[in-house]
C-alpha positions in Angstrom: 0.0 0.0 0.0 1.6 3.2 -1.1 1.4 6.8 0.0 0.1 9.6 -2.3 2.9 11.6 -4.1 2.0 14.6 -1.9 2.2 12.5 1.3 5.5 11.0 0.2 7.0 14.4 -0.3 5.8 15.6 3.1 6.4 12.4 4.9 9.9 13.2 6.3 8.7 16.5 7.7 5.7 15.0 9.3 7.4 12.0 10.8 8.9 14.0 13.6 10.5 12.2 16.5 9.9 13.0 20.2 10.9 11.8 23.6 8.7 10.9 26.6 10.1 11.8 29.9 9.1 8.6 31.7 10.9 6.1 29.5 12.6 8.4 27.0 11.1 6.3 24.3 11.2 7.3 20.7 8.0 8.0 18.9 6.5 10.1 16.2 3.5 12.4 15.5 1.2 11.5 12.6 -0.8 14.6 11.5 -4.4 13.7 10.6 -5.5 17.2 9.5 -3.6 20.4 8.9 0.0 19.9 10.0 -0.4 22.7 12.6 -3.4 21.1 14.1 -1.9 19.5 17.2 -5.3 18.6 18.6 -5.8 15.9 16.0 -2.2 14.7 15.6 -1.7 11.1 16.5 1.1 10.5 19.0 2.7 7.1 18.5 5.1 5.7 21.1 7.8 3.0 20.5 7.3 -0.2 22.5 10.7 -1.9 22.6 11.3 -5.5 21.7 11.2 -7.9 24.7 9.4 -10.8 26.3 6.9 -11.1 29.1 4.6 -13.6 30.8 1.2 -13.2 29.2 -1.9 -13.9 31.2 -2.4 -14.0 34.9 -1.0 -16.3 37.6 -3.4 -18.7 39.2 -3.3 -16.8 42.6 -4.3 -13.4 41.1 -7.6 -12.3 42.7 -10.6 -12.5 40.4 -8.6 -14.4 37.8 -10.6 -16.0 35.0 -9.6 -19.4 33.5 -9.4 -17.8 30.0 -6.4 -15.8 31.3 -4.3 -18.9 31.3 -2.1 -20.7 31.0 0.5 -18.1 31.4 3.0 -18.3 28.6 6.2 -16.5 27.7 5.8 -14.3 24.6 8.7 -12.7 22.7 7.8 -9.6 20.8 9.4 -7.4 18.1 9.2 -3.7 18.7 6.2 -1.7 17.5 4.6 1.7 17.9 1.3 2.1 19.8 -0.9 5.2 20.1 -0.4 7.1 23.3 -4.2 7.3 23.9 -7.3 5.8 22.5 -8.4 7.4 19.3 -10.3 10.6 20.2 -13.5 11.9 18.6 -11.6 14.7 17.0 -9.1 12.3 15.4 -11.9 10.0 14.3 -13.8 12.8 12.7 -10.8 13.9 10.7 -10.2 10.5 9.2 -13.9 9.7 8.7 -14.2 12.9 6.6 -11.2 12.2 4.5 -11.8 12.0 0.7 -9.5 9.7 -1.3 -6.6 11.7 -2.8 -5.4 11.1 -6.3 -3.6 7.8 -6.4 -5.5 6.4 -3.4 -8.0 3.6 -3.7 -11.6 4.3 -2.8 -12.4 3.7 0.8 -13.8 0.3 1.7 -16.7 1.6 3.7 -18.2 4.8 5.0 -17.5 6.0 8.5 -19.9 8.0 10.7 -18.0 11.1 11.6 -19.9 11.5 14.9 -20.8 8.1 16.3 -20.1 8.7 20.0 -22.8 8.8 22.7 -20.6 10.9 25.1 -19.6 14.0 23.1 -16.3 15.8 23.4 -13.4 16.2 21.0 -10.9 14.8 23.4 -13.0 12.0 24.7 -12.4 8.6 23.2 -14.5 7.8 20.2 -17.0 5.0 21.0 -19.8 3.2 19.3 -17.4 2.1 16.7 -17.2 -1.6 15.6 -14.2 -3.7 15.0 -14.9 -3.3 11.3 -15.0 0.5 11.7 -11.7 0.5 13.6 -10.0 -1.5 10.8 -11.3 0.8 8.2 -9.7 3.7 10.1 -6.5 1.8 10.1 -6.7 1.0 6.4 -7.2 4.7 5.5 -4.4 5.8 7.7 -2.1 3.1 6.2 -2.9 4.1 2.7 -2.4 7.8 3.2 0.7 7.6 5.4 2.5 4.8 3.6 3.0 3.1 7.0 1.5 -0.1 8.3 -1.3 0.8 10.8 -3.5 -1.9 12.3 -5.1 -2.9 15.6 -2.7 -4.2 18.2 -2.6 -8.0 18.7 -3.8 -9.1 22.1 -0.2 -9.9 23.1 1.0 -6.5 22.0 -1.8 -4.8 23.9 -1.0 -6.6 27.2 2.7 -6.2 26.8 2.3 -2.4 26.4 -0.3 -2.2 29.2 2.0 -4.0 31.7 5.0 -1.9 30.6 7.4 -4.3 32.4 5.1 -4.9 35.5 3.8 -8.2 36.7 1.0 -6.9 39.0 -2.7 -7.0 38.3 -2.5 -3.3 37.1 0.4 -1.4 35.7 0.1 0.8 38.8 0.4 -2.1 41.3 -1.7 -4.6 43.2 -4.8 -2.4 43.1 -6.2 0.7 41.5 -8.2 3.8 42.4 -10.5 6.1 40.5 -7.9 8.8 40.8 -5.9 6.7 38.4 -8.5 5.4 36.0 -12.2 5.7 34.9 -14.2 2.7 36.1 -17.1 1.9 38.5 -15.5 2.7 41.8 -18.5 1.4 43.9 -16.5 -1.8 44.3 -12.9 -2.3 45.2 -10.1 -4.6 44.1 -7.9 -6.2 46.7 -7.1 -3.7 49.5 -8.2 -0.7 47.4 -10.7 1.9 48.4 -14.1 2.8 46.9 -14.2 5.8 44.7 -16.2 7.7 42.0 -18.5 6.1 39.5 -18.6 8.8 36.8 -20.9 7.0 34.4 -19.4 8.7 31.4 -16.2 8.7 29.4 -13.4 11.1 30.4 -11.0 13.0 28.1 -8.1 10.9 27.1 -5.0 11.4 29.2 -7.0 12.7 32.2 -5.1 10.2 34.3 -1.4 9.4 34.8 0.4 7.4 32.1 1.8 3.9 32.6 5.6 3.5 32.9 5.9 3.5 29.1 4.0 6.7 28.6 0.6 5.2 27.6 -2.7 6.6 28.9 -6.1 5.0 29.6 -4.9 1.3 29.4 -7.2 0.6 32.4 -10.9 1.7 32.1 -12.6 4.5 30.1 -13.4 2.4 27.0 -12.8 -1.2 25.9 -10.2 -1.4 23.1 -10.5 -3.6 20.1 -7.6 -6.0 19.3 -6.9 -7.8 16.0 -7.3 -11.4 17.3 -10.1 -13.9 17.0 -11.4 -14.9 20.5 -10.1 -18.2 22.0 -11.3 -19.6 25.3 -7.8 -19.9 26.7 -4.1 -19.7 25.6 -3.6 -23.3 24.7 -1.8 -23.1 21.4 -1.4 -19.3 21.4 1.4 -17.8 19.3 4.6 -17.1 21.2 5.8 -14.3 19.0 3.2 -11.6 19.7 1.3 -11.8 16.4 -2.5 -11.7 16.3 -4.0 -15.2 16.8 -6.2 -15.5 13.7 -7.8 -18.9 12.9 -7.5 -20.4 9.5 -10.4 -19.5 7.2 -13.2 -22.0 7.4 -14.0 -23.1 3.9 -17.6 -23.8 4.7 -18.4 -20.8 6.9 -17.2 -17.3 6.2 -15.2 -16.1 9.2 -16.3 -12.5 8.9 -18.4 -12.7 12.1 -15.8 -14.4 14.3 -15.7 -13.0 17.8 -12.9 -10.5 18.4 -10.9 -9.5 21.4 -11.5 -6.5 23.7 -9.0 -5.3 26.3 -8.8 -2.8 29.2 -12.3 -2.7 30.7 -14.5 0.3 30.7 -16.2 3.1 32.6 -19.1 0.8 33.5 -17.1 -2.0 35.0 -15.7 -2.9 38.4 -11.9 -2.7 38.8 -11.3 -6.4 38.5 -12.5 -6.3 34.9 -9.9 -3.6 34.1 -6.8 -5.7 35.1 -3.9 -6.0 32.6 -4.8 -9.7 32.0 -8.6 -9.5 31.8 -10.0 -10.5 28.4 -13.3 -9.3 26.9 -14.8 -10.1 23.5 -17.5 -9.1 21.0 -18.7 -9.6 17.5 -16.9 -7.4 14.9 -20.1 -5.4 14.1 -20.8 -4.6 17.8 -21.1 -0.9 18.6 -21.5 0.3 22.2 -20.8 3.5 24.1 -18.1 1.7 26.0 -16.0 0.4 23.1 -13.3 2.3 21.3 -9.8 1.5 20.1 -6.2 2.6 19.7 -3.9 1.9 16.8 -0.7 0.1 16.3 2.0 0.9 13.7 4.3 -1.9 12.7 7.8 -1.2 11.5 8.4 -1.8 7.8 11.6 -3.3 6.3 
């Protein structure tokens, strides 16, 4: 998939590198509208190559059987969006018209799908199919490989080198994330139940500079759903079943990660796994994008 001639000419200028203070990780900013429009620029952070134990240990409170068996995963480096896609970012891409040399878009996107309105709130009420169309458009225009993160990439990035239930430790509070604080996890304390999304980056980032990995909105991942990790890939790629010759796999259940504003804290753990059909749209489901390095 190639970039337009104009995009290729401007690419070097727009692919500007930055540093995050917490991990001093390289990243880049992808303009989605006018180059000076920082409000819609997409900040991508570098997730370094490494390995981690995916899933939860058997002794973790509120553990589900589908979070095991724990298995060691070795990942190549990749870029991940610093926050979920915002409504302003979504609207920019949804309103794009194909440039000269670009293929027609595969499907239309509703520029304003969200229930909870706000430019810096995460976009929601977008399906897995909608999220993938966003990635396809971004890939075609930028000349880079954008997609949804695999489940392994998502958990690796969420944990950011930690092994606790949350990247912030053994429990969490509503001062650190947006979830239903009427129930506690472990020795935590009760907190707010806001019953609405919050602007992205309203809470502290994890050790690798990523915001909103716990709560706010569920995030789509690329993988098909599996009931456990028996036979899961060990290299971080998305776990996609072979196509069934008799049944189209277009409606196979997909992965959701991170929990949401409506859920108790145990559902927002780093290892917790959700799922939904790819055409599902709800006011608690959004996404963030992954950018894979190209040879």
